[in-house]
Every structure is written in structure tokens, then in C-alpha cells.
FIBAKE-142744 format. One record per residue (C-alpha): residue in three letters; x, y, z. Coordinates in pm, 1 decimal, padded with zeros to 6 digits. Each point is the difference from the previous one (the first is absolute). Layout:
<sites>
{"ALA",{X,Y,Z}}
...
</sites>
This chain:
<sites>
{"MET",{00000.0,00000.0,00000.0}}
{"ARG",{00126.5,00349.5,-00080.9}}
{"LEU",{-00049.4,00313.1,00209.1}}
{"GLU",{-00023.9,00330.9,-00186.5}}
{"VAL",{-00089.8,00312.8,00194.9}}
{"LEU",{-00161.1,00311.1,-00147.6}}
{"ASN",{00074.2,00374.4,-00001.0}}
{"ASP",{00218.3,00111.4,00292.2}}
{"ARG",{-00025.4,-00326.6,00195.5}}
{"VAL",{00297.0,-00218.9,00094.2}}
{"ALA",{-00002.5,-00367.4,00108.9}}
{"ILE",{00259.2,-00082.6,00265.2}}
{"GLU",{00112.7,-00340.2,00125.1}}
{"LEU",{00075.4,00065.8,00365.1}}
{"ASP",{00295.6,-00140.8,00191.1}}
{"ALA",{-00077.9,-00235.5,00287.1}}
{"PRO",{-00057.2,00184.0,00329.7}}
{"GLU",{00281.1,-00018.3,00252.7}}
{"THR",{-00045.0,-00281.4,00250.7}}
{"GLU",{00266.2,00105.6,00248.2}}
{"THR",{00170.9,00315.0,00120.0}}
{"PRO",{00363.2,00084.9,-00077.2}}
{"GLY",{00079.2,-00115.6,00355.0}}
{"GLY",{-00140.2,-00347.4,-00071.8}}
{"ILE",{-00334.0,00023.2,00178.8}}
{"VAL",{-00270.2,-00197.4,-00183.5}}
{"LEU",{-00312.2,00208.2,-00056.5}}
{"PRO",{-00346.0,-00147.9,00064.2}}
{"ASP",{-00256.2,00022.7,-00280.9}}
{"ASN",{-00188.3,00290.8,00158.1}}
{"ALA",{00319.1,00210.8,00025.1}}
{"LYS",{00104.5,-00039.0,-00363.2}}
{"THR",{-00057.0,00302.1,-00219.9}}
{"LYS",{-00109.5,-00009.1,-00361.4}}
{"ALA",{00280.4,-00007.2,-00253.0}}
{"THR",{00078.9,00336.9,-00151.4}}
{"ARG",{00272.9,-00096.5,-00247.4}}
{"GLY",{-00033.1,-00189.6,-00321.7}}
{"VAL",{00065.8,-00031.2,-00371.0}}
{"VAL",{-00211.0,00154.0,-00275.6}}
{"VAL",{-00136.2,-00282.0,-00217.0}}
{"SER",{-00228.6,00209.2,-00219.8}}
{"ALA",{-00045.0,00372.0,-00062.5}}
{"GLY",{-00277.2,00168.0,-00195.7}}
{"PRO",{00056.9,00237.8,-00290.8}}
{"GLY",{-00076.1,00311.6,00209.4}}
{"ASN",{-00291.9,00241.6,00022.6}}
{"LEU",{-00114.3,00232.1,-00272.3}}
{"ASN",{00098.4,00362.0,00060.4}}
{"SER",{-00215.1,00301.7,-00087.1}}
{"TRP",{00130.6,-00003.4,-00362.0}}
{"GLY",{-00104.0,-00363.1,-00052.3}}
{"LYS",{00354.1,-00142.7,00010.3}}
{"ARG",{00118.8,-00278.1,00230.3}}
{"GLN",{00216.6,00108.5,00292.4}}
{"PRO",{00244.3,-00293.0,00041.7}}
{"LEU",{00061.4,-00146.0,00345.7}}
{"LEU",{00324.5,00054.2,00188.5}}
{"VAL",{00025.7,-00369.6,00092.5}}
{"LYS",{00032.6,-00300.4,-00228.1}}
{"LYS",{-00005.6,-00376.8,00025.0}}
{"GLY",{00286.3,-00128.0,00216.9}}
{"ASP",{00038.9,00312.9,00215.6}}
{"ARG",{00021.5,-00055.4,00377.0}}
{"VAL",{-00233.7,00237.5,00182.5}}
{"ILE",{-00124.8,00098.6,00345.1}}
{"ILE",{-00372.3,00059.3,00048.0}}
{"GLY",{-00218.8,00107.2,00288.7}}
{"GLN",{-00110.2,-00271.5,00239.6}}
{"TYR",{-00374.9,00026.4,-00060.9}}
{"VAL",{-00025.7,00113.6,-00363.4}}
{"GLY",{-00134.0,-00184.3,-00300.6}}
{"ASP",{-00196.4,-00318.4,-00047.1}}
{"GLU",{00130.1,-00354.8,00037.1}}
{"VAL",{-00093.9,-00236.2,-00281.6}}
{"GLU",{00081.7,-00362.8,-00064.9}}
{"VAL",{00087.8,-00114.7,-00350.0}}
{"GLY",{00062.1,-00371.5,-00011.7}}
{"GLU",{00221.0,-00080.0,00298.3}}
{"CYS",{00151.7,00348.2,00029.7}}
{"THR",{-00124.6,00293.0,00205.9}}
{"PHE",{00054.1,00354.2,-00124.4}}
{"ARG",{-00074.6,00346.5,00134.0}}
{"ILE",{-00140.5,00237.8,-00261.3}}
{"VAL",{00064.3,00367.3,00081.1}}
{"LYS",{-00013.1,00333.8,-00175.8}}
{"GLU",{00337.1,00140.6,-00097.9}}
{"GLU",{-00047.5,00287.7,00244.6}}
{"ASP",{-00012.6,-00254.4,00287.9}}
{"ILE",{00357.3,-00111.5,-00068.5}}
{"LEU",{00226.0,00172.6,00248.7}}
{"ALA",{00341.3,-00077.9,-00151.4}}
{"LYS",{00202.4,-00210.8,-00241.2}}
{"VAL",{00278.6,-00206.9,00156.8}}
{"GLU",{00329.1,-00052.1,-00182.8}}
</sites>
């Protein structure tokens, strides 16, 4: 199955949430936070501007990004889970 997002949307495959602290303490399930880093797997063509031309996105497939903890919608495609967000919800690209 193929996932293709529209307009200014981006599909992100999130990294697994951290299960222990840097000091080695194992976190219980209720203390784990949602993952906020991941890889862009699909990016839309961009929104139309006021002149009717597409405004391309600043991120592309393969970019590592940081997003807000509670933004976007989680969707399952096959066995994979993705978070679909608007480009404006992406906080940063990670090199």
C-alpha cells in the first residue's frame, strides 16, 4: 500500500519512544512521552498561493524532523503507523 499526502501535509514515521532515562532508569508505560522525532516518508506538493502557484514545502522525503508532542493525526497503513501533520507543525529539521 502506498501513502501519498496532499497539499501542505507531511507523513512522518516516528522513532520509538525512549524506554529508559540516560541514567538507566526504566520508565513505566504511563511515564513515557509520545515520540517527537521521526523521518519524513511522504510530503505533499504544497499549498496554492494567492497567484494560483504551488508553494513547495521546506521538507522532503528522508528528512529527520522534530514535531510537537500532540500535533497531527496518527494513521495506520498496513503494519506501519504514521503521524500526518501540516508543515507548519514541524518545529525543526535535524541534520
